[in-house]
N, C-alpha and C positions, 0 to 999 in steps of 0.2 A: 098768405099766410105768417104766421108771427114767429122770425124765430126764438131760440133761446137764446139767453145774457149769453154773450163769449167770458171763456175762461179766464179769470185773471191770471196774467204772471206768472206776478209773485206768488198766487193759489197752486198752481201750477205742477211751480217751479216747488214747492213743497209739499206738494203729494206726490210729485215726481221723487225726492225726494226720500219718502217714508217708504214710497213702495220698495226704491232698492234696497234699503237698508232690511224689508221686513226679509228680502226675498234674497239678499245675503247672509242675514240672522239664524236665519233658520233650515233647517236644511229638507229637500223638498218628498227625503222620504226615511225610514224613522230608520236610526241604525241595528246592525245585524250582530246579535252576539253567535260568535263560531265555536262552541266545547267537539275538542278531538278525546277522544279514550284511547289513555294510555296503557293501562295495567291495572288488576284492583279494582282498586277505588280510584285511581291519577288522571287523571283531569288537566287539561289544559283549557285555560277559559280566555277569549280575544276578540277584543271589540274595539276598530280602530286603531288595532295597534295598545291597546294596556292589556297587557299578561299576564294572567297569574297561573300560576301551578298549585292544586291540590292534592297531598299524598301522593307525589309521581318521582320524589326524590327517591328511590331504594334501588338497590341491588341486590342479591340474594333471595328476597322473599320467602315461604314460610309454604310449607308443605307442597301442594299441588294448585298454589296460585300461581299464577304469572309472573314471568319473567321480564324486562323488556329486551329487544334485538341489542345484540350489544353496539351497532350504530348507532340508535338513536340512545341508548346509556352515553354513549359520549356527546352527540348532540345539548342529551338534556343536560350535561354535569361540563359542556362547554359552553353555552350558551348558544350554538350558531342553528338557523333556522333549519323548523320555525318557531326555535325556543328562543330568537337571539330578542334582545329589547325585555324581560320578564322583570317586571319591576318587583313582582312582590308572591316568592313561593310559601304556601300554608299545608301545615301538614296534623288531622286530627287527632293522631294519634303515634306513640314513639316504637309499635311494632313493627320486624325487619319488613311487611309485606303493603309498610305504611309510609318508610322513616328508614336513612341511613343515615348515619353523622360522616362517612367518607361523604359518600356521595353530595348533602348538605351542605358538605367545608365545597368540595371543590365548585361547588355550583359560583358558590359565594364569592369564592374568589376572581371566577372569571363573570364574573358580572357582579364587577366591583359598585352599581348602583343599587342593585336589589336588597332584597329585606327578605327573612326567614321569620318567621315566627307561627308559635306549639302551644303545646301547654308545658307546664314549668318541667313533668320530666322528662319531656323531650328535650327544653332548649336548653336544661342542664350539660347534659352531654357531651355539645359542641367544645371546640375549640374558642379557651378567654378569648386569645387573641381578635376572632372573630361575633363574639360577644356587644358590641357595636351596631352591632347587626341586625341585633336578634332579639325577638319581639316575644317575651312570656303572657299569655295571656288564658287570664282562668277566675271567671266573675265569682261574686259570692255573692250571697243573701242581698246584700244594701245596697250595690253597683255593678252593671253591667263593662262589659268589655268590647274593645275593639281598638281602630286602627283606620289609616284612610292612606293608602299608599300611589301616585300615583294615579289617582283619582277615582280610584276605588275602591268603598266602602264598605267595610268588615264589621260588623256585630257577631261576636261568640259568644257562647252556652255551650253549658258542662251539660255532655251525657251521657246517661251508666253503660259500662262497655266491665263490667265485672271489678275487681277492684282496679281494672287501670284510666287512668286520665286522660276521657277520648273530648272533642273538641266538637260542636254543631258549629256550622257554618254560617252566615245568612250576609249574601255578600249582592250590590249594589253597581252592575257593569252599563254604562251606558245605560241605558234604561229599563235595562230588565234584574230584576234579580231570581237571586240562584239561592237554591237550598243544598248543601254539604253535610252529609248527618255523620260522617264516617262508621262503624263499625256500632251505632246504636241498639241496645236490644230494641224489641218491639216490644214496648211493656205502657203500661201506662205513666209512671215514673217519666216514662221521657216524649208521651207525644203532648202534658204541660209548658215544658219550655218552647218544644219545638211550634205551639199554636201563639204563644205567648208573643215569638220573637215577629210574627208577623206573615202578612199573606207571603205566596211566594210565584213565581210564575213556572221556571224550571226545579223541580224537584230532583235532586238527585240521592236516592236512596241507596244503602246495601238490598241487597234482591229480597233476602224475608221479609222485608217489611211488604212485597206486594205475592205472598204467599198466606202469611196471620191472619185469622178473620178478622180479630181484631184493630191491627194497624191498618187492613185493610178498607174495615169499616171508616177507623181514623180520617184516615187518606181523601177516599170520595166521601163524605158525609163532613168531615168541619175542617179539614184544611185547602181543598178544593184547588190544588196545583191546576193549572195552564197545561202542562205538561209532563211526565214522570221520564225518570231515568236508572232503569234499574241498574246497579254495580256490582261487581265484586263475587260476578259470579266464576268460581274455578274448574277447571279439570274433567272435575268429575258432576260436575251443577248441569249438566246438558238439560237432563230429563224436566230441574225447575225453571231453567229457559224455554222450553217447549212451553210447561205451563202457566207461565207469565203471561207468555206472547198471547195462551189461546182467551184467560181473562182480563188479560191489560191489553187489549188491541192495538192500543197505539202509544204501548209505553216504546223506551226503546231500552231494545234489553242488550245492553254492552258486552259482548264476546270475541269482537273481530277490533284486535288492537290498529290504531293508525282513521278507524272510522270518527269521519268526523259530520257535523251536524247545525245549522242556524237555527236559532230559533231570535 
């Protein structure tokens, strides 16, 4: 029987080196993105310690919308776990159920490496002493706007919310693309910039987008996210939550504060 030629020692060493390098360079499984629902449209995104807060730094809220429990409020503003190491905090607009100047200021003081970004309306009301760590984001017709912090890419685009400046965000966190639309109205005016911003893996939308026939068709037929998350249900929106769950059985309808899911 004829034996196969022996593997040259030099070639074996090179091959082994390549295999070891590939094994150590590439993870055996993809990174998971963990999203924790906090209140209203407030969420914490965490992937391998890369953390972003969106619409979470508020205090009194509005009407029947949720407030943070006192212990969560304290941890948010002082950077205690699970909010330690947050490198970026975003707000879609300056309404009090999404934003509070005092909460944001205290967060920045206690997290010296963090940056806060939002609309010009929202950032203008923060103390001058903190403006070096504040980013005003507002695109115009000729230029997109965004930033990159702690390995997270954020693209911002304007969405109509009455007379209030409101930003939608597209975030690339590890390998996941996540959208957050703030309080955008379910309208043709808003569908266009959302679609232009690109595909999404996780679409976090105000709950009324899942009850409106136009936005429902837009999400299912054009946008086509892999996962849908319904935000901003208040104390009087329980029936809406049940209706959404009926028509969107795979959607995450956020009503339980502190609930987390991985994507």
